[in-house]
Predicted model as a PDB file, atoms N, CA, C, CB and O in Angstrom, pLDDT in the B-factor column:
MODEL        1                                                                  
ATOM      1  N   LEU A   1      87.588  87.944 101.466  1.00 48.00           N  
ATOM      2  CA  LEU A   1      88.260  89.114 100.937  1.00 48.00           C  
ATOM      3  C   LEU A   1      87.657  90.383 101.533  1.00 48.00           C  
ATOM      4  CB  LEU A   1      88.170  89.140  99.407  1.00 48.00           C  
ATOM      5  O   LEU A   1      88.366  91.370 101.726  1.00 48.00           O  
ATOM      6  N   PHE A   2      86.353  90.367 101.827  1.00 49.00           N  
ATOM      7  CA  PHE A   2      85.720  91.552 102.408  1.00 49.00           C  
ATOM      8  C   PHE A   2      86.375  91.919 103.739  1.00 49.00           C  
ATOM      9  CB  PHE A   2      84.212  91.313 102.605  1.00 49.00           C  
ATOM     10  O   PHE A   2      86.637  93.093 103.999  1.00 49.00           O  
ATOM     11  N   ASP A   3      86.637  90.926 104.573  1.00 59.00           N  
ATOM     12  CA  ASP A   3      87.250  91.205 105.865  1.00 59.00           C  
ATOM     13  C   ASP A   3      88.621  91.853 105.697  1.00 59.00           C  
ATOM     14  CB  ASP A   3      87.373  89.920 106.681  1.00 59.00           C  
ATOM     15  O   ASP A   3      88.981  92.751 106.458  1.00 59.00           O  
ATOM     16  N   LEU A   4      89.377  91.407 104.715  1.00 53.00           N  
ATOM     17  CA  LEU A   4      90.709  91.961 104.497  1.00 53.00           C  
ATOM     18  C   LEU A   4      90.639  93.409 104.040  1.00 53.00           C  
ATOM     19  CB  LEU A   4      91.468  91.129 103.474  1.00 53.00           C  
ATOM     20  O   LEU A   4      91.409  94.245 104.513  1.00 53.00           O  
ATOM     21  N   SER A   5      89.726  93.716 103.128  1.00 59.00           N  
ATOM     22  CA  SER A   5      89.611  95.099 102.674  1.00 59.00           C  
ATOM     23  C   SER A   5      89.074  95.981 103.789  1.00 59.00           C  
ATOM     24  CB  SER A   5      88.704  95.192 101.441  1.00 59.00           C  
ATOM     25  O   SER A   5      89.399  97.166 103.858  1.00 59.00           O  
ATOM     26  N   HIS A   6      88.254  95.407 104.662  1.00 63.00           N  
ATOM     27  CA  HIS A   6      87.744  96.149 105.815  1.00 63.00           C  
ATOM     28  C   HIS A   6      88.892  96.519 106.756  1.00 63.00           C  
ATOM     29  CB  HIS A   6      86.675  95.320 106.568  1.00 63.00           C  
ATOM     30  O   HIS A   6      88.956  97.645 107.249  1.00 63.00           O  
ATOM     31  N   VAL A   7      89.789  95.575 107.001  1.00 63.00           N  
ATOM     32  CA  VAL A   7      90.957  95.835 107.850  1.00 63.00           C  
ATOM     33  C   VAL A   7      91.837  96.902 107.221  1.00 63.00           C  
ATOM     34  CB  VAL A   7      91.768  94.543 108.079  1.00 63.00           C  
ATOM     35  O   VAL A   7      92.329  97.798 107.906  1.00 63.00           O  
ATOM     36  N   GLU A   8      92.029  96.798 105.921  1.00 64.00           N  
ATOM     37  CA  GLU A   8      92.856  97.772 105.206  1.00 64.00           C  
ATOM     38  C   GLU A   8      92.263  99.177 105.330  1.00 64.00           C  
ATOM     39  CB  GLU A   8      92.991  97.378 103.719  1.00 64.00           C  
ATOM     40  O   GLU A   8      92.997 100.140 105.553  1.00 64.00           O  
ATOM     41  N   SER A   9      90.948  99.299 105.187  1.00 70.00           N  
ATOM     42  CA  SER A   9      90.324 100.623 105.272  1.00 70.00           C  
ATOM     43  C   SER A   9      90.362 101.159 106.702  1.00 70.00           C  
ATOM     44  CB  SER A   9      88.872 100.564 104.772  1.00 70.00           C  
ATOM     45  O   SER A   9      90.514 102.364 106.903  1.00 70.00           O  
ATOM     46  N   GLU A  10      90.225 100.282 107.695  1.00 75.00           N  
ATOM     47  CA  GLU A  10      90.338 100.734 109.090  1.00 75.00           C  
ATOM     48  C   GLU A  10      91.745 101.233 109.391  1.00 75.00           C  
ATOM     49  CB  GLU A  10      89.967  99.596 110.058  1.00 75.00           C  
ATOM     50  O   GLU A  10      91.918 102.266 110.037  1.00 75.00           O  
ATOM     51  N   THR A  11      92.743 100.502 108.923  1.00 72.00           N  
ATOM     52  CA  THR A  11      94.127 100.916 109.146  1.00 72.00           C  
ATOM     53  C   THR A  11      94.390 102.264 108.487  1.00 72.00           C  
ATOM     54  CB  THR A  11      95.105  99.858 108.606  1.00 72.00           C  
ATOM     55  O   THR A  11      94.999 103.147 109.090  1.00 72.00           O  
ATOM     56  N   SER A  12      93.933 102.419 107.253  1.00 71.00           N  
ATOM     57  CA  SER A  12      94.113 103.695 106.560  1.00 71.00           C  
ATOM     58  C   SER A  12      93.395 104.816 107.297  1.00 71.00           C  
ATOM     59  CB  SER A  12      93.602 103.601 105.116  1.00 71.00           C  
ATOM     60  O   SER A  12      93.913 105.928 107.395  1.00 71.00           O  
ATOM     61  N   GLY A  13      92.204 104.530 107.816  1.00 75.00           N  
ATOM     62  CA  GLY A  13      91.455 105.528 108.575  1.00 75.00           C  
ATOM     63  C   GLY A  13      92.175 105.946 109.842  1.00 75.00           C  
ATOM     64  O   GLY A  13      92.203 107.129 110.181  1.00 75.00           O  
ATOM     65  N   LEU A  14      92.759 104.981 110.546  1.00 79.00           N  
ATOM     66  CA  LEU A  14      93.504 105.303 111.770  1.00 79.00           C  
ATOM     67  C   LEU A  14      94.745 106.135 111.455  1.00 79.00           C  
ATOM     68  CB  LEU A  14      93.909 104.014 112.506  1.00 79.00           C  
ATOM     69  O   LEU A  14      95.068 107.075 112.181  1.00 79.00           O  
ATOM     70  N   LEU A  15      95.434 105.790 110.378  1.00 75.00           N  
ATOM     71  CA  LEU A  15      96.607 106.576 109.990  1.00 75.00           C  
ATOM     72  C   LEU A  15      96.199 107.993 109.606  1.00 75.00           C  
ATOM     73  CB  LEU A  15      97.348 105.902 108.822  1.00 75.00           C  
ATOM     74  O   LEU A  15      96.880 108.955 109.963  1.00 75.00           O  
ATOM     75  N   ALA A  16      95.093 108.124 108.883  1.00 77.00           N  
ATOM     76  CA  ALA A  16      94.628 109.455 108.484  1.00 77.00           C  
ATOM     77  C   ALA A  16      94.229 110.270 109.703  1.00 77.00           C  
ATOM     78  CB  ALA A  16      93.445 109.346 107.510  1.00 77.00           C  
ATOM     79  O   ALA A  16      94.529 111.462 109.776  1.00 77.00           O  
ATOM     80  N   ALA A  17      93.552 109.639 110.667  1.00 80.00           N  
ATOM     81  CA  ALA A  17      93.108 110.349 111.872  1.00 80.00           C  
ATOM     82  C   ALA A  17      94.286 110.824 112.711  1.00 80.00           C  
ATOM     83  CB  ALA A  17      92.207 109.450 112.714  1.00 80.00           C  
ATOM     84  O   ALA A  17      94.200 111.853 113.382  1.00 80.00           O  
ATOM     85  N   SER A  18      95.385 110.079 112.674  1.00 80.00           N  
ATOM     86  CA  SER A  18      96.554 110.457 113.469  1.00 80.00           C  
ATOM     87  C   SER A  18      97.498 111.377 112.691  1.00 80.00           C  
ATOM     88  CB  SER A  18      97.305 109.208 113.921  1.00 80.00           C  
ATOM     89  O   SER A  18      98.542 111.774 113.210  1.00 80.00           O  
ATOM     90  N   GLY A  19      97.140 111.714 111.460  1.00 77.00           N  
ATOM     91  CA  GLY A  19      97.971 112.609 110.664  1.00 77.00           C  
ATOM     92  C   GLY A  19      99.161 111.933 110.027  1.00 77.00           C  
ATOM     93  O   GLY A  19     100.076 112.615 109.567  1.00 77.00           O  
ATOM     94  N   GLN A  20      99.178 110.606 109.986  1.00 75.00           N  
ATOM     95  CA  GLN A  20     100.323 109.873 109.435  1.00 75.00           C  
ATOM     96  C   GLN A  20     100.065 109.347 108.025  1.00 75.00           C  
ATOM     97  CB  GLN A  20     100.680 108.718 110.347  1.00 75.00           C  
ATOM     98  O   GLN A  20     100.894 108.622 107.474  1.00 75.00           O  
ATOM     99  N   PHE A  21      98.938 109.699 107.444  1.00 75.00           N  
ATOM    100  CA  PHE A  21      98.600 109.216 106.108  1.00 75.00           C  
ATOM    101  C   PHE A  21      99.084 110.226 105.076  1.00 75.00           C  
ATOM    102  CB  PHE A  21      97.068 108.976 105.969  1.00 75.00           C  
ATOM    103  O   PHE A  21      98.609 111.360 105.031  1.00 75.00           O  
ATOM    104  N   ASP A  22     100.035 109.801 104.250  1.00 80.00           N  
ATOM    105  CA  ASP A  22     100.545 110.663 103.193  1.00 80.00           C  
ATOM    106  C   ASP A  22     100.520 109.885 101.875  1.00 80.00           C  
ATOM    107  CB  ASP A  22     101.988 111.166 103.523  1.00 80.00           C  
ATOM    108  O   ASP A  22      99.968 108.787 101.803  1.00 80.00           O  
ATOM    109  N   ARG A  23     101.113 110.457 100.854  1.00 82.00           N  
ATOM    110  CA  ARG A  23     101.099 109.813  99.534  1.00 82.00           C  
ATOM    111  C   ARG A  23     101.750 108.430  99.580  1.00 82.00           C  
ATOM    112  CB  ARG A  23     101.820 110.697  98.503  1.00 82.00           C  
ATOM    113  O   ARG A  23     101.231 107.477  98.998  1.00 82.00           O  
ATOM    114  N   GLU A  24     102.878 108.323 100.267  1.00 84.00           N  
ATOM    115  CA  GLU A  24     103.591 107.047 100.366  1.00 84.00           C  
ATOM    116  C   GLU A  24     102.737 105.987 101.060  1.00 84.00           C  
ATOM    117  CB  GLU A  24     104.913 107.232 101.123  1.00 84.00           C  
ATOM    118  O   GLU A  24     102.712 104.831 100.638  1.00 84.00           O  
ATOM    119  N   THR A  25     102.044 106.379 102.116  1.00 77.00           N  
ATOM    120  CA  THR A  25     101.173 105.451 102.836  1.00 77.00           C  
ATOM    121  C   THR A  25     100.006 105.021 101.958  1.00 77.00           C  
ATOM    122  CB  THR A  25     100.655 106.092 104.132  1.00 77.00           C  
ATOM    123  O   THR A  25      99.604 103.858 101.978  1.00 77.00           O  
ATOM    124  N   GLY A  26      99.464 105.955 101.191  1.00 78.00           N  
ATOM    125  CA  GLY A  26      98.368 105.624 100.279  1.00 78.00           C  
ATOM    126  C   GLY A  26      98.789 104.620  99.223  1.00 78.00           C  
ATOM    127  O   GLY A  26      98.059 103.672  98.934  1.00 78.00           O  
ATOM    128  N   ILE A  27      99.966 104.823  98.646  1.00 86.00           N  
ATOM    129  CA  ILE A  27     100.478 103.890  97.642  1.00 86.00           C  
ATOM    130  C   ILE A  27     100.714 102.519  98.272  1.00 86.00           C  
ATOM    131  CB  ILE A  27     101.786 104.427  97.012  1.00 86.00           C  
ATOM    132  O   ILE A  27     100.368 101.498  97.678  1.00 86.00           O  
ATOM    133  N   ALA A  28     101.294 102.490  99.455  1.00 82.00           N  
ATOM    134  CA  ALA A  28     101.540 101.218 100.145  1.00 82.00           C  
ATOM    135  C   ALA A  28     100.231 100.492 100.438  1.00 82.00           C  
ATOM    136  CB  ALA A  28     102.314 101.457 101.454  1.00 82.00           C  
ATOM    137  O   ALA A  28     100.163  99.267 100.339  1.00 82.00           O  
ATOM    138  N   SER A  29      99.201 101.235 100.795  1.00 78.00           N  
ATOM    139  CA  SER A  29      97.893 100.630 101.065  1.00 78.00           C  
ATOM    140  C   SER A  29      97.307  99.998  99.815  1.00 78.00           C  
ATOM    141  CB  SER A  29      96.926 101.674 101.620  1.00 78.00           C  
ATOM    142  O   SER A  29      96.769  98.892  99.866  1.00 78.00           O  
ATOM    143  N   VAL A  30      97.409 100.695  98.697  1.00 82.00           N  
ATOM    144  CA  VAL A  30      96.871 100.170  97.440  1.00 82.00           C  
ATOM    145  C   VAL A  30      97.663  98.942  96.993  1.00 82.00           C  
ATOM    146  CB  VAL A  30      96.901 101.255  96.341  1.00 82.00           C  
ATOM    147  O   VAL A  30      97.084  97.968  96.512  1.00 82.00           O  
ATOM    148  N   VAL A  31      98.971  98.990  97.151  1.00 86.00           N  
ATOM    149  CA  VAL A  31      99.819  97.857  96.755  1.00 86.00           C  
ATOM    150  C   VAL A  31      99.558  96.648  97.655  1.00 86.00           C  
ATOM    151  CB  VAL A  31     101.313  98.252  96.814  1.00 86.00           C  
ATOM    152  O   VAL A  31      99.688  95.511  97.201  1.00 86.00           O  
ATOM    153  N   ALA A  32      99.198  96.867  98.903  1.00 83.00           N  
ATOM    154  CA  ALA A  32      98.991  95.774  99.852  1.00 83.00           C  
ATOM    155  C   ALA A  32      97.711  94.987  99.587  1.00 83.00           C  
ATOM    156  CB  ALA A  32      98.962  96.318 101.254  1.00 83.00           C  
ATOM    157  O   ALA A  32      97.610  93.828  99.989  1.00 83.00           O  
ATOM    158  N   ILE A  33      96.746  95.586  98.928  1.00 82.00           N  
ATOM    159  CA  ILE A  33      95.455  94.909  98.723  1.00 82.00           C  
ATOM    160  C   ILE A  33      95.608  93.599  97.949  1.00 82.00           C  
ATOM    161  CB  ILE A  33      94.492  95.833  97.978  1.00 82.00           C  
ATOM    162  O   ILE A  33      95.059  92.588  98.388  1.00 82.00           O  
ATOM    163  N   PRO A  34      96.326  93.562  96.819  1.00 87.00           N  
ATOM    164  CA  PRO A  34      96.499  92.263  96.139  1.00 87.00           C  
ATOM    165  C   PRO A  34      97.269  91.253  96.992  1.00 87.00           C  
ATOM    166  CB  PRO A  34      97.227  92.463  94.811  1.00 87.00           C  
ATOM    167  O   PRO A  34      96.974  90.059  96.952  1.00 87.00           O  
ATOM    168  N   ALA A  35      98.247  91.721  97.758  1.00 86.00           N  
ATOM    169  CA  ALA A  35      99.006  90.814  98.617  1.00 86.00           C  
ATOM    170  C   ALA A  35      98.098  90.211  99.687  1.00 86.00           C  
ATOM    171  CB  ALA A  35     100.191  91.553  99.272  1.00 86.00           C  
ATOM    172  O   ALA A  35      98.245  89.038 100.031  1.00 86.00           O  
ATOM    173  N   LEU A  36      97.173  90.992 100.209  1.00 82.00           N  
ATOM    174  CA  LEU A  36      96.219  90.472 101.180  1.00 82.00           C  
ATOM    175  C   LEU A  36      95.342  89.389 100.564  1.00 82.00           C  
ATOM    176  CB  LEU A  36      95.353  91.600 101.729  1.00 82.00           C  
ATOM    177  O   LEU A  36      95.078  88.363 101.190  1.00 82.00           O  
ATOM    178  N   ALA A  37      94.893  89.622  99.336  1.00 84.00           N  
ATOM    179  CA  ALA A  37      94.046  88.642  98.658  1.00 84.00           C  
ATOM    180  C   ALA A  37      94.806  87.346  98.396  1.00 84.00           C  
ATOM    181  CB  ALA A  37      93.516  89.217  97.341  1.00 84.00           C  
ATOM    182  O   ALA A  37      94.279  86.257  98.624  1.00 84.00           O  
ATOM    183  N   VAL A  38      96.048  87.462  97.915  1.00 89.00           N  
ATOM    184  CA  VAL A  38      96.864  86.271  97.651  1.00 89.00           C  
ATOM    185  C   VAL A  38      97.125  85.510  98.952  1.00 89.00           C  
ATOM    186  CB  VAL A  38      98.207  86.666  96.978  1.00 89.00           C  
ATOM    187  O   VAL A  38      97.024  84.283  98.985  1.00 89.00           O  
ATOM    188  N   GLY A  39      97.454  86.227 100.006  1.00 85.00           N  
ATOM    189  CA  GLY A  39      97.691  85.580 101.298  1.00 85.00           C  
ATOM    190  C   GLY A  39      96.458  84.870 101.828  1.00 85.00           C  
ATOM    191  O   GLY A  39      96.561  83.777 102.385  1.00 85.00           O  
ATOM    192  N   ALA A  40      95.302  85.476 101.660  1.00 83.00           N  
ATOM    193  CA  ALA A  40      94.055  84.851 102.113  1.00 83.00           C  
ATOM    194  C   ALA A  40      93.761  83.579 101.324  1.00 83.00           C  
ATOM    195  CB  ALA A  40      92.881  85.835 101.979  1.00 83.00           C  
ATOM    196  O   ALA A  40      93.374  82.560 101.899  1.00 83.00           O  
ATOM    197  N   MET A  41      93.945  83.641 100.011  1.00 87.00           N  
ATOM    198  CA  MET A  41      93.688  82.450  99.184  1.00 87.00           C  
ATOM    199  C   MET A  41      94.697  81.339  99.482  1.00 87.00           C  
ATOM    200  CB  MET A  41      93.739  82.815  97.688  1.00 87.00           C  
ATOM    201  O   MET A  41      94.332  80.166  99.559  1.00 87.00           O  
ATOM    202  N   LEU A  42      95.956  81.713  99.648  1.00 87.00           N  
ATOM    203  CA  LEU A  42      96.988  80.731  99.965  1.00 87.00           C  
ATOM    204  C   LEU A  42      96.724  80.091 101.329  1.00 87.00           C  
ATOM    205  CB  LEU A  42      98.379  81.389  99.944  1.00 87.00           C  
ATOM    206  O   LEU A  42      96.817  78.873 101.481  1.00 87.00           O  
ATOM    207  N   GLY A  43      96.398  80.911 102.300  1.00 81.00           N  
ATOM    208  CA  GLY A  43      96.088  80.386 103.630  1.00 81.00           C  
ATOM    209  C   GLY A  43      94.886  79.469 103.619  1.00 81.00           C  
ATOM    210  O   GLY A  43      94.877  78.440 104.294  1.00 81.00           O  
ATOM    211  N   ASN A  44      93.872  79.837 102.857  1.00 83.00           N  
ATOM    212  CA  ASN A  44      92.676  79.000 102.772  1.00 83.00           C  
ATOM    213  C   ASN A  44      92.997  77.656 102.123  1.00 83.00           C  
ATOM    214  CB  ASN A  44      91.573  79.720 101.982  1.00 83.00           C  
ATOM    215  O   ASN A  44      92.526  76.614 102.579  1.00 83.00           O  
ATOM    216  N   ALA A  45      93.800  77.681 101.058  1.00 83.00           N  
ATOM    217  CA  ALA A  45      94.184  76.439 100.385  1.00 83.00           C  
ATOM    218  C   ALA A  45      95.034  75.566 101.304  1.00 83.00           C  
ATOM    219  CB  ALA A  45      94.949  76.744  99.086  1.00 83.00           C  
ATOM    220  O   ALA A  45      94.829  74.355 101.375  1.00 83.00           O  
ATOM    221  N   LEU A  46      95.985  76.177 102.005  1.00 78.00           N  
ATOM    222  CA  LEU A  46      96.854  75.404 102.901  1.00 78.00           C  
ATOM    223  C   LEU A  46      96.086  74.827 104.073  1.00 78.00           C  
ATOM    224  CB  LEU A  46      97.991  76.271 103.415  1.00 78.00           C  
ATOM    225  O   LEU A  46      96.337  73.693 104.481  1.00 78.00           O  
ATOM    226  N   HIS A  47      95.173  75.577 104.609  1.00 75.00           N  
ATOM    227  CA  HIS A  47      94.499  75.110 105.818  1.00 75.00           C  
ATOM    228  C   HIS A  47      93.594  73.920 105.540  1.00 75.00           C  
ATOM    229  CB  HIS A  47      93.691  76.235 106.434  1.00 75.00           C  
ATOM    230  O   HIS A  47      93.277  73.165 106.459  1.00 75.00           O  
ATOM    231  N   HIS A  48      93.170  73.734 104.289  1.00 79.00           N  
ATOM    232  CA  HIS A  48      92.377  72.553 103.942  1.00 79.00           C  
ATOM    233  C   HIS A  48      93.263  71.340 103.650  1.00 79.00           C  
ATOM    234  CB  HIS A  48      91.490  72.853 102.733  1.00 79.00           C  
ATOM    235  O   HIS A  48      92.795  70.203 103.702  1.00 79.00           O  
ATOM    236  N   ARG A  49      94.521  71.577 103.346  1.00 84.00           N  
ATOM    237  CA  ARG A  49      95.422  70.479 102.977  1.00 84.00           C  
ATOM    238  C   ARG A  49      96.368  70.078 104.100  1.00 84.00           C  
ATOM    239  CB  ARG A  49      96.227  70.865 101.766  1.00 84.00           C  
ATOM    240  O   ARG A  49      96.939  68.988 104.071  1.00 84.00           O  
ATOM    241  N   VAL A  50      96.535  70.933 105.070  1.00 84.00           N  
ATOM    242  CA  VAL A  50      97.470  70.684 106.170  1.00 84.00           C  
ATOM    243  C   VAL A  50      96.656  70.398 107.430  1.00 84.00           C  
ATOM    244  CB  VAL A  50      98.442  71.906 106.387  1.00 84.00           C  
ATOM    245  O   VAL A  50      95.663  71.078 107.688  1.00 84.00           O  
ATOM    246  N   PRO A  51      97.062  69.402 108.216  1.00 89.00           N  
ATOM    247  CA  PRO A  51      96.353  69.140 109.476  1.00 89.00           C  
ATOM    248  C   PRO A  51      96.325  70.387 110.376  1.00 89.00           C  
ATOM    249  CB  PRO A  51      97.018  67.965 110.224  1.00 89.00           C  
ATOM    250  O   PRO A  51      97.260  71.188 110.373  1.00 89.00           O  
ATOM    251  N   GLU A  52      95.248  70.532 111.134  1.00 86.00           N  
ATOM    252  CA  GLU A  52      95.042  71.742 111.936  1.00 86.00           C  
ATOM    253  C   GLU A  52      96.217  72.048 112.858  1.00 86.00           C  
ATOM    254  CB  GLU A  52      93.782  71.605 112.758  1.00 86.00           C  
ATOM    255  O   GLU A  52      96.646  73.199 112.939  1.00 86.00           O  
ATOM    256  N   GLY A  53      96.736  71.062 113.542  1.00 90.00           N  
ATOM    257  CA  GLY A  53      97.853  71.276 114.462  1.00 90.00           C  
ATOM    258  C   GLY A  53      99.094  71.774 113.743  1.00 90.00           C  
ATOM    259  O   GLY A  53      99.788  72.663 114.236  1.00 90.00           O  
ATOM    260  N   ARG A  54      99.372  71.204 112.584  1.00 89.00           N  
ATOM    261  CA  ARG A  54     100.546  71.619 111.797  1.00 89.00           C  
ATOM    262  C   ARG A  54     100.363  73.026 111.249  1.00 89.00           C  
ATOM    263  CB  ARG A  54     100.798  70.634 110.638  1.00 89.00           C  
ATOM    264  O   ARG A  54     101.314  73.808 111.228  1.00 89.00           O  
ATOM    265  N   PHE A  55      99.150  73.363 110.805  1.00 81.00           N  
ATOM    266  CA  PHE A  55      98.864  74.701 110.305  1.00 81.00           C  
ATOM    267  C   PHE A  55      99.046  75.737 111.412  1.00 81.00           C  
ATOM    268  CB  PHE A  55      97.438  74.770 109.737  1.00 81.00           C  
ATOM    269  O   PHE A  55      99.639  76.794 111.197  1.00 81.00           O  
ATOM    270  N   ARG A  56      98.530  75.420 112.594  1.00 87.00           N  
ATOM    271  CA  ARG A  56      98.675  76.325 113.739  1.00 87.00           C  
ATOM    272  C   ARG A  56     100.151  76.534 114.069  1.00 87.00           C  
ATOM    273  CB  ARG A  56      97.926  75.769 114.972  1.00 87.00           C  
ATOM    274  O   ARG A  56     100.575  77.656 114.345  1.00 87.00           O  
ATOM    275  N   GLN A  57     100.933  75.452 114.039  1.00 92.00           N  
ATOM    276  CA  GLN A  57     102.366  75.549 114.305  1.00 92.00           C  
ATOM    277  C   GLN A  57     103.047  76.440 113.267  1.00 92.00           C  
ATOM    278  CB  GLN A  57     103.007  74.150 114.312  1.00 92.00           C  
ATOM    279  O   GLN A  57     103.914  77.242 113.615  1.00 92.00           O  
ATOM    280  N   LEU A  58     102.668  76.307 112.017  1.00 87.00           N  
ATOM    281  CA  LEU A  58     103.226  77.131 110.954  1.00 87.00           C  
ATOM    282  C   LEU A  58     102.890  78.606 111.173  1.00 87.00           C  
ATOM    283  CB  LEU A  58     102.706  76.665 109.593  1.00 87.00           C  
ATOM    284  O   LEU A  58     103.756  79.470 111.030  1.00 87.00           O  
ATOM    285  N   VAL A  59     101.644  78.890 111.516  1.00 87.00           N  
ATOM    286  CA  VAL A  59     101.228  80.274 111.751  1.00 87.00           C  
ATOM    287  C   VAL A  59     101.981  80.864 112.941  1.00 87.00           C  
ATOM    288  CB  VAL A  59      99.704  80.350 111.992  1.00 87.00           C  
ATOM    289  O   VAL A  59     102.464  81.994 112.866  1.00 87.00           O  
ATOM    290  N   TYR A  60     102.086  80.115 114.030  1.00 95.00           N  
ATOM    291  CA  TYR A  60     102.808  80.608 115.209  1.00 95.00           C  
ATOM    292  C   TYR A  60     104.285  80.843 114.903  1.00 95.00           C  
ATOM    293  CB  TYR A  60     102.669  79.619 116.369  1.00 95.00           C  
ATOM    294  O   TYR A  60     104.878  81.800 115.401  1.00 95.00           O  
ATOM    295  N   THR A  61     104.878  79.978 114.092  1.00 97.00           N  
ATOM    296  CA  THR A  61     106.279  80.160 113.719  1.00 97.00           C  
ATOM    297  C   THR A  61     106.458  81.445 112.922  1.00 97.00           C  
ATOM    298  CB  THR A  61     106.784  78.957 112.909  1.00 97.00           C  
ATOM    299  O   THR A  61     107.387  82.212 113.174  1.00 97.00           O  
ATOM    300  N   ILE A  62     105.568  81.678 111.960  1.00 96.00           N  
ATOM    301  CA  ILE A  62     105.638  82.907 111.164  1.00 96.00           C  
ATOM    302  C   ILE A  62     105.441  84.127 112.062  1.00 96.00           C  
ATOM    303  CB  ILE A  62     104.575  82.890 110.037  1.00 96.00           C  
ATOM    304  O   ILE A  62     106.162  85.116 111.928  1.00 96.00           O  
ATOM    305  N   LEU A  63     104.476  84.065 112.970  1.00 96.00           N  
ATOM    306  CA  LEU A  63     104.233  85.178 113.890  1.00 96.00           C  
ATOM    307  C   LEU A  63     105.435  85.436 114.789  1.00 96.00           C  
ATOM    308  CB  LEU A  63     103.001  84.900 114.743  1.00 96.00           C  
ATOM    309  O   LEU A  63     105.783  86.589 115.045  1.00 96.00           O  
ATOM    310  N   PHE A  64     106.070  84.371 115.268  1.00 97.00           N  
ATOM    311  CA  PHE A  64     107.234  84.496 116.135  1.00 97.00           C  
ATOM    312  C   PHE A  64     108.357  85.254 115.434  1.00 97.00           C  
ATOM    313  CB  PHE A  64     107.722  83.115 116.574  1.00 97.00           C  
ATOM    314  O   PHE A  64     108.928  86.192 115.990  1.00 97.00           O  
ATOM    315  N   PHE A  65     108.669  84.835 114.200  1.00 97.00           N  
ATOM    316  CA  PHE A  65     109.752  85.494 113.471  1.00 97.00           C  
ATOM    317  C   PHE A  65     109.376  86.909 113.049  1.00 97.00           C  
ATOM    318  CB  PHE A  65     110.131  84.678 112.247  1.00 97.00           C  
ATOM    319  O   PHE A  65     110.228  87.797 113.017  1.00 97.00           O  
ATOM    320  N   SER A  66     108.119  87.119 112.731  1.00 96.00           N  
ATOM    321  CA  SER A  66     107.662  88.462 112.381  1.00 96.00           C  
ATOM    322  C   SER A  66     107.782  89.404 113.579  1.00 96.00           C  
ATOM    323  CB  SER A  66     106.208  88.422 111.878  1.00 96.00           C  
ATOM    324  O   SER A  66     108.261  90.530 113.445  1.00 96.00           O  
ATOM    325  N   ALA A  67     107.349  88.942 114.739  1.00 95.00           N  
ATOM    326  CA  ALA A  67     107.455  89.759 115.954  1.00 95.00           C  
ATOM    327  C   ALA A  67     108.920  90.002 116.311  1.00 95.00           C  
ATOM    328  CB  ALA A  67     106.726  89.076 117.133  1.00 95.00           C  
ATOM    329  O   ALA A  67     109.290  91.109 116.703  1.00 95.00           O  
ATOM    330  N   GLY A  68     109.742  88.981 116.179  1.00 95.00           N  
ATOM    331  CA  GLY A  68     111.170  89.136 116.463  1.00 95.00           C  
ATOM    332  C   GLY A  68     111.807  90.165 115.550  1.00 95.00           C  
ATOM    333  O   GLY A  68     112.618  90.979 115.991  1.00 95.00           O  
ATOM    334  N   SER A  69     111.445  90.129 114.293  1.00 95.00           N  
ATOM    335  CA  SER A  69     111.962  91.105 113.337  1.00 95.00           C  
ATOM    336  C   SER A  69     111.522  92.521 113.703  1.00 95.00           C  
ATOM    337  CB  SER A  69     111.497  90.758 111.918  1.00 95.00           C  
ATOM    338  O   SER A  69     112.312  93.462 113.622  1.00 95.00           O  
ATOM    339  N   ALA A  70     110.254  92.669 114.107  1.00 94.00           N  
ATOM    340  CA  ALA A  70     109.743  94.001 114.494  1.00 94.00           C  
ATOM    341  C   ALA A  70     110.450  94.509 115.741  1.00 94.00           C  
ATOM    342  CB  ALA A  70     108.219  93.952 114.740  1.00 94.00           C  
ATOM    343  O   ALA A  70     110.762  95.697 115.827  1.00 94.00           O  
ATOM    344  N   ILE A  71     110.705  93.648 116.698  1.00 95.00           N  
ATOM    345  CA  ILE A  71     111.386  94.046 117.928  1.00 95.00           C  
ATOM    346  C   ILE A  71     112.822  94.473 117.627  1.00 95.00           C  
ATOM    347  CB  ILE A  71     111.372  92.891 118.954  1.00 95.00           C  
ATOM    348  O   ILE A  71     113.275  95.514 118.102  1.00 95.00           O  
ATOM    349  N   VAL A  72     113.531  93.677 116.845  1.00 95.00           N  
ATOM    350  CA  VAL A  72     114.914  94.013 116.482  1.00 95.00           C  
ATOM    351  C   VAL A  72     114.946  95.336 115.732  1.00 95.00           C  
ATOM    352  CB  VAL A  72     115.550  92.890 115.621  1.00 95.00           C  
ATOM    353  O   VAL A  72     115.804  96.182 115.986  1.00 95.00           O  
ATOM    354  N   SER A  73     114.016  95.511 114.815  1.00 93.00           N  
ATOM    355  CA  SER A  73     113.956  96.753 114.044  1.00 93.00           C  
ATOM    356  C   SER A  73     113.706  97.955 114.953  1.00 93.00           C  
ATOM    357  CB  SER A  73     112.859  96.664 112.975  1.00 93.00           C  
ATOM    358  O   SER A  73     114.317  99.009 114.776  1.00 93.00           O  
ATOM    359  N   ALA A  74     112.816  97.796 115.914  1.00 93.00           N  
ATOM    360  CA  ALA A  74     112.494  98.902 116.831  1.00 93.00           C  
ATOM    361  C   ALA A  74     113.675  99.226 117.751  1.00 93.00           C  
ATOM    362  CB  ALA A  74     111.253  98.551 117.677  1.00 93.00           C  
ATOM    363  O   ALA A  74     113.907 100.392 118.071  1.00 93.00           O  
ATOM    364  N   LEU A  75     114.407  98.226 118.168  1.00 95.00           N  
ATOM    365  CA  LEU A  75     115.523  98.436 119.089  1.00 95.00           C  
ATOM    366  C   LEU A  75     116.768  99.003 118.405  1.00 95.00           C  
ATOM    367  CB  LEU A  75     115.871  97.137 119.766  1.00 95.00           C  
ATOM    368  O   LEU A  75     117.605  99.626 119.058  1.00 95.00           O  
ATOM    369  N   THR A  76     116.890  98.790 117.111  1.00 92.00           N  
ATOM    370  CA  THR A  76     118.085  99.259 116.408  1.00 92.00           C  
ATOM    371  C   THR A  76     117.899 100.606 115.750  1.00 92.00           C  
ATOM    372  CB  THR A  76     118.493  98.263 115.375  1.00 92.00           C  
ATOM    373  O   THR A  76     118.782 101.049 115.015  1.00 92.00           O  
ATOM    374  N   ARG A  77     116.804 101.261 115.982  1.00 83.00           N  
ATOM    375  CA  ARG A  77     116.579 102.590 115.395  1.00 83.00           C  
ATOM    376  C   ARG A  77     117.207 103.651 116.232  1.00 83.00           C  
ATOM    377  CB  ARG A  77     115.101 102.877 115.234  1.00 83.00           C  
ATOM    378  O   ARG A  77     117.122 104.832 115.898  1.00 83.00           O  
TER     379      ARG A  77                                                      
ENDMDL                                                                          
END                                                                             
C-alpha cells in the first residue's frame, strides 16, 4: 500500500508543478486512494491463486484494452 500512496503523491505533485492541480483533481486523488488499495489487494489475492502465465495474460489484456480506450479517447477529441 505504501508504494501506491507514493505513486499517488508523485502524480499529484507533478500535476501541481504543471499548474493542472485544482479542486476537482484533488477530489479525484482522494477518491482514487481506496480504489488503489482494493486493486492492490485483489491483484495480490489473484496472483497467488492464478498461474503466473495466466495472470500475466490477464494483465496484458487489461492493459491492451485500457491503452486502446485511451487512444480512441485522444483521437476523438
